[in-house]
N, C-alpha and C positions, 0 to 999 in steps of 0.2 A: 181662232185656229186651234186652240187647245180643245175646244168643244168638238171640232172635226176630228182631231187626232185621237181623242179619247174614245171614239167609237170604233177604232181599228181593232182587229183580232190579235192584239199583242200577246194574249195568253198562250198563243201557239208556241211561243219561244221561251216561256217561263222555265220549262224543264231543261233548258240549255244553259241556264245561268251558272251552273257549277262545272261546266266543261272547260278545260284548259285550252287556250288557243294553241298550245304546243302539241295537242293531240292531232293525230293524222286525220280524224274525222271532223275537225273543227269547222271547216268550210262546208263539207257535204252535209253535216247535221243541220246547219242553218238553211242550206238549200232545200233539203227534204222537208223541213218544217214550214217553209214559206212558199215553196213552189218556184222560187227563183232559180236561175241557172247558177251553177257553182262559180262560173266566171263572173257573174254579177255580184255574188257574195264576196268574192275575192277583191273586186274593185272597191266595194263598200267597206270592207275591212281595212284596206289601205287608206281610205279617206278617214275612217274612224281613228286609226292610229295617228293621223295628222292632228286630229282634234285633241286627243288625249296626250300627245307627245310621248307616247309609250308604245312599245312593240308587243306588250303582253297584258295591258290593262283592258279589261272587258267592260268597264263601266266608265261613263263620262260624268264628272261632277262639275257642271258649268257654274253652279252657284258658289262653290267653295274654292275652286282653283281657276286661275286665268287660262283661257284658251291660248295655246302656244303661238309663238311667232306673230306675224302681222294680223292673224285672225283675232287676236286679243283686243284689237282696236276697232274691229268691225261691228258697228252697232247692229246691223242687220242680222249677222250671225248670232250675236248674243241674244237678241230678242227672239229670234226664231227658236233657239234652243230652249228658251223659257216655256215654250208652248208644247214641247215634246212630252209624251207620257212618261211618268217616272215609275221606278221600281216599287212594288208593294212593300218590300222588305227594307228599302232605303229610299225615302221620298226625295232625297237630294241627288239621286243618280239616274242616269239613262243607260240601261243595259244595251249592249250591241244588238241584241235581238230586236229590241224596240226601235232602235235606230234604223235597221234595215226594213222593218215593217212600214215605217213612215216614208222612207225613200221609195219603197215599192208602191205605196199609195200615190206619191207624187209622179211616179213614172206612168201610172195607169189612169189617173183621175181625168175626168172630162173638164172642158173649159169652164162650165158653170161651177163645178165642184172646186176647182182651183181658185176661181174668183171669190167664192164663198169663204174659202180659207184665207185669202188675202184680206177680205173684209174683216174677219175676226182678228187677224194679225194686226191690222192697222190701228184699231181702237178697242181691242178686247171685246169685240162683238157689239159695241155701242154704236148708235147712229153716227154717221160721218158728216161733219160740217166743214165749212171753209176754214175754221180754226185748226182742225186736224190737218187739212191739206197745206195750210201755211207752215206748220211744223215740219212736214215732209219736204216742202220746197226749200225751207231754210237750210236743211242738210245738203240739198242738191246745189243750191245757189248760195253758198255761205257768205259771199261778198256782197250780195244784193241788199238794198235797204229795205226796211220794214214795209214802207208804203208800196214798194215794187213787189214784194212778196204777197202782200194783201191783194194787190191788183191781179197778180197771176193766179192766186187761189180762187178769187171770185170768177175769173175768166174760165178756169178749169171747171168749177161747179156749174157755170152756165152751159158749158159744152156738154155736161152730163144731164142737163135739163133741170137744174135746181137754181132757184133765184132767192135772193134775200137771205133770211136767217134759217131757211129750211134745211133739213138734214136728210141724208139717204139712209134708209134701212137696208138690210142685206139684199133683198130681192131687187130693190130699186138700183142698188149699186151694181149688181150683176147685170141687170138689163141695160143700165146706162153705159157701162163699159163695153158691152157687146154691141151696143148701138153706135158707139162713138169710134170704135177702132175696127178697121177692116178685118174680117175673119182670119185671113192668112197671116196678117201681121200680128194679131192677137195670139194666134196659135204659136207663132215663132217666139213671141215674148215669153209665153208661159211654158214652152216646151222643156221637158226634163227627161232625159234618157239616162238610166243607170249606165247602159252601154248602147252606143248607136246600133240600130237594127241590123245593119249590114255586117257588123262585127259579131253580133250575137248569132246571126244565121250561119256565119262561117264557123263559129265555135260549135254550133249544134250538129255539124256534120261529122264530128269526131266521136270516137267511142267514149262511153261513160267511164268515170273514175271507178275503180274496183270497190271503193268504200261507200259508194252511193248506189243503193239498190233501186231507187225510184226516180232519180233525177237524170234524164237522158242528156241534158245539156251540161257541159262541164268546163273545167279549166282548159284553155286552149294550149295543150301540151305539144309543142312543136319539136321537142327534143333539144338536146344540148347544142346541136350543130346550128340551130337557128337563133340561139340566144346571143345578144349583143355583148361583146366583151368590154372590159374596162379600157383596154388599149384602143379598141375601135371608137369608143366614146371620146377618148382623149384626142385621137387624130381628127375626128369630126369637129370637136370643139375648137381645136387649134386652127383648122382650115376655115371654118365659117366665121370665126372671130375677125378675120381680115376683111370681111365684106359686110353686107347687111344681115348680120347674124340674128337680129330680132325677128326676121321673117320666119326662120326655123322655129324659134321659141313660140311664136304665135300659132304656127301650124301644129305644134305639139299640144296646143290647148291651153297654154299659159296666157293669163290676162296681162295687159300692159302694167297694171298695178303690181302683179306678181313679179314681172320682169324688173321693174324699178326697184322693188324691195331686194331682190337678189343682187342687182348691180351695186346697191349701197353696201350690202353685206360683203361683197367681194371687191370693195374699193374701186369700183368702176372698171375692173379688169374684164374685158369682154370674153377672153378665153376661159378664165376661171368661172365667170358667171354662166356661160354656156355649158361648161362641163357640169356644174352643179345642177343646172336645169335638166340636162340629159340624164344624170343619175336619178334625179327626182322623178322624171318621166318613167324611167325603167322600173323604179320601185313602185310607183303608183299603178302602172299598167300590169305589173306582175308577169304572168305568162303571155300576155298580149304584147309585151315589149319585144318583138322579134325583129330580126334583120329585115325581113320582107316588108314589115310595116314601116320601119324606119326608112327604108329605101323609098317608099311611097311619099313619106313626109319630106324627104330631101328633094324629090322631084317636084312635089307641090310647091315647095318654097324656092324652086329654081336653083337648086344646088346639084344639078345633074352630074357634074363632074366628080362628085364625092361618092356617088353610088357604088363604084368599084371597091371602095374601102370596106364594104360589107360583104364582098364575095368570099 
């Protein structure tokens, strides 16, 4: 995967490394340099702040400092970050500009390109055999016995058309996966959108930010009247906590793993957990965290009676 990422046009953002995130043109400068929408850069900046655990740190040091919160124990995240291109001036850091270039590639890459990246990620570009598959399955089925894992890995390799001690090179891996998994299912598995297309289209209809001369897509500025207030979040959290509140959390985009982590952090208090998740959603979504959008999420999670709280 490192080989794939190292071919990306990361130099386009090198001249942004000295810009402070407190500057008004922080988002628009990165948008103009990459061709991304400002609203996409805004979302990626919020994700980057989660990784660094800081609101103004523009470089991530995955080798020197632990990734904050529950991500610090996520082997996938740690290994993925190892393959990111590093700064020329500091080989231990990943600048925000490089981070968004990689995310932009993941958003636009084809299925074969993504599978090639997965191949490099799995075994550093080396041929993949049943022993590597066994290691992966051991993480997934941690309670399974070794002989069960070996049987599963051999079965998996046979499904990919490999028998015995043979191994897959990159092209064989790409072809085998595409042959074994239905196209629609494979596309869904590998799908990655910085922002869902329908939200991006909605943002594109609004005027450009004054500080961006070339980027016509921008932060979805609905004005202060459509921003969700702290009091509204508190009321919603209090109301949904009396019912199946996890429906709303899942609709907002949180994974069950995330929800469990926040429950533990809030001593299994559903109201406090839901309130923190709502605050996290508002922070992550930035200008997309509007009343209208939260109304849709309430309706989708069957909390229709709470929609008037946002009027």
